[in-house]
Phi, psi and omega in degrees: 000138179276181184299319180296316180295323176298314181299313183288331176293315177301314181298318180296321179297330181288351181250012185296325178300320181279326184237072182298341178295344180272357181299315180299318180298315179294320179298319180296320179296317181296319184283324189259334182267153177273080184283130174271095185296335177297320178288325177297317177296319180297315181294311183292326176291315180296331178267001179060039179232014183301313177299320179296320177300310181300314184290328175295315178296320182292314182295334185254023170069028182251357187293331181290348178280349185267154175299147185300318181292330178290318177302317180298318179295313178303314182296320180296313180296318180296319179294320177299320179290324176300316179293322178296316181296324177294321177295323178295318179295325175295320177294321177302317179298316181295315179298314183297316179298320178298318181287321180301326180297343179247020178060038173246127186237097187291152172251108184284146189239165171050230188302317179296319177298319179295320177297313182295331179280342184079037184293330187258145175300318177236122181303340180289348182297324189267123173269127186241137177267280183259163169263111180254134173215158184249138173226162174304149186300330180281000177246357184299307182294319179300316179298320178296316180296325177296314181290326176297321176295334180275359177114000178281152179231134178287141179276352177213163180283135175269130179249124180301326182291346180269000187305314184293334187257003183250156177255341179210160175290152177308146183304138181248140178230153179220124184297343180275351183232163191273332188244150171283159182238134174239122181261113184262144163253343174217162176256349175236146178294135174300144004271004182294344182298343179300329180291334182206073186290151180299325181292336176290319177299317183296326183291331185243025182291161179244135181286135175284135181281090182209133180274345187275334182203171180240114179211171186225167169227160177295157174293166186301321179297319181286331173297320178293312181300315180296320178301314181296309183293323180296321179287308189281329185251301183298314181270000175058029180296329179294317181288313185274348182072029182282149174250116183243095188298323182300315181289324178292324176298318178299316183293327178293328178279319177298325183291342176295330186263354184202139177291110188287336176293322177298321177297317180297318182294331178288346177243064190301327180286342177245019185304316183294327176299314178294309187296321178297320179294318176299317180298317178298316180296317178297319180296311183290322184268015178058044172058064173296151188301326187281334187268103181245152177210166178258116178298121177225170179295330178291315180293323177296317178295320179298316180294323178296321179294316179298315180296322178296317180296322179292322180287330184230074185296331180292318177297318178301313182295324178297312179297318179300318180294319178298314179297318181300311181290326179298313181295324178294316181296317177301319179296317179298330181277314187284327184299312177298325179293315179297327182294339178291325187256340184245117184298314183294327177292319179296315180298317181295319179297317180296317179299315181295317182294338179269353187257112179300329180297325179294320179298317179297316180294322180293317178295322180295330179296325176293316179300316181296324179298310183286329177295318180293000000 
């Protein structure tokens, strides 16, 4: 199997709970095709869905088809992730209690929110990086200062002049805990945050059922919206044509609880952004029952572009690099011009240009782009 077939095979396995009729098809592929399991592990690991892949195969009676050493590897990684997620939930409790003592009640986002909601059959399915939570904008800095007093350290310098243009405080880490923490006042970078403002999420949040602390998660509709925007806008998957299985897996599970087309229609000015993402998810995951979309000329064109990128990854990477440098060059040109008219932009630019740490971080962003 080539790289495209490996990716789509992993994606198909992730929908077996929803589409049990595909179990026979997957079993036949495992038995009859010469599967390079090393590449399957590489793809699923790179997409952060290896535990979910293993648990889907296990729940649907396919695990005995795998080599014994592979089963052992899958089980080990899944167990490690299960332990990590439990440690993250313990950290969530500690963070929340610290904030509650100061009348701050966080709204947890993304993977942590999904865990707290019980989205997964097995909590080990979801691989989580950071603990992200939302607070009112006038509490963002206060929340960070509370955690810093508790032993957390920011990985970058926070600039007051950047407040209007940032969505979260610099990432915080604590050697006593496993995950970094990001404190958000918005989930989208300004000025795009107007499409999905943090205060809207806060108004319709859901209380976590816990006697030990008081915290919230977004309602199911907002979890779906955040998933779409995080994939298509924050991670630029729409521009770059990237396939991010972890987020698509989440949307396929969220869609079980809410008609996602109705959510898209409620955001009519962004309908195509939603619908294209649904179409991409349905295409990659072999049309799971929950992921529905409306075929339009835009969604068809979007799918053709995605399929082209999968078939020709070198061309995709070339286009992606051109877009990356184009946006960077535009930024280098517009920022000095804006600084002439905007005081806070000018102050921030001067602070950054005087800070050696900013140059290192900026250079590292280029390295990370090409490394990825």
